[in-house]
N, C-alpha and C positions, 0 to 999 in steps of 0.2 A: 504494500500500500504506500509506503514512503516513496518508492520510485515513481509511482503514478502521481502522487501529490507534487513531487519535485518537477515532473514534466509539465503538469498543469500550471505550476507557478512560473516556470520558464516561459511557457507559451503565453501566459497572461502578460508577463513583462514585455515580451516581443510585440504583442499587439498594442500595448500602451505606448511604446516608443514609436511605433509606426504611426499612430494616430496623432501624436503631438507634432504640429508643424514647426518648421524651423523658425525660431523666434525673430531673427532679422527679417526674414521674408514676411512673416505675419505683421511685423511692425510697418514694413514698407507698404503692404496692402492696406493697412489701416490708415496710414497717412494719405495714400492715394484716394481712399474712400472719403476721408474728411475734406480733402481739397475738391473732390468732385461735387460734394454737397454744397460747398461754398460757391463754386463756379456755376453750378446749375441754377442757383438762385438768381444770377444776373443775366443768364442767356435768354434770348427771345425764343419763341417756339421753333422758328426756322433754324436758328443757330443751334438749338438743342438737338434738332434732328440731324444737322450736319455733324455735330460732335459725336452723336451715336454712331453714325456711319463711319466716321474717322476711327473711333475706338474699335470698331469691328475689323476694319481693314488694316489699320496701322496703329497698333496699341502703343508702340514706343513714341510715336509722334504725338499721340493723344496725351501721354504723360508729360511730354515736354510742354504742350499747350496748356495743360492744367497748371504746371509750375509757373509759367509765364503769367497766366491770367490770375492765379492765386496771389502772386506778388503784387500785381497791379491793383487788385481789389483791396488787399490789406493796406496798401499805401494810400488808398483813396483816389487813385487816378481814374478808375473805371466805376461807373454806376450800373450801366447796362451794356450788353454786347449784342448787336444785331448780326445778321448773317453776313453782311458786307464787311463789317469790322473783323469778323472771325475769318473770312476769306483772306483779308489783308494780313492778318497775323500768321495764318498758315503759309502764305507766300513767303513771308520773312523767315519762317522756320525751315522751309525746304531749301536744300542746296541749289545753287544756280546750275542750270543745265547748259552745257556747251553746245553750240550749234556747229554742226559739221557741214561743210560744203563739198560735195563730190563733183569733180570735173571729169566728164567722160571724153575720151579721145577716140 
């Protein structure tokens, strides 16, 4: 019986360690969620829809946008963000694309 109890205890410990998320990752997710709540309060309906699409397609860019908007909101620079303002911010965050000209001979 002691062997069986020992196995049960080890298995329970394994399950508990697997269920506990990494603390740094959990903190990061919590901070992102808090920023998201703050930012969603100032977005218009169209801007909120665009943010949702961005979050689905490009999550890294969405986090960068959240950080930028969060700082601006906390410093009092922004009261509301409409779709056009969100587009402009996204254009600034994305790297410039180089245009290539091909010459055929």
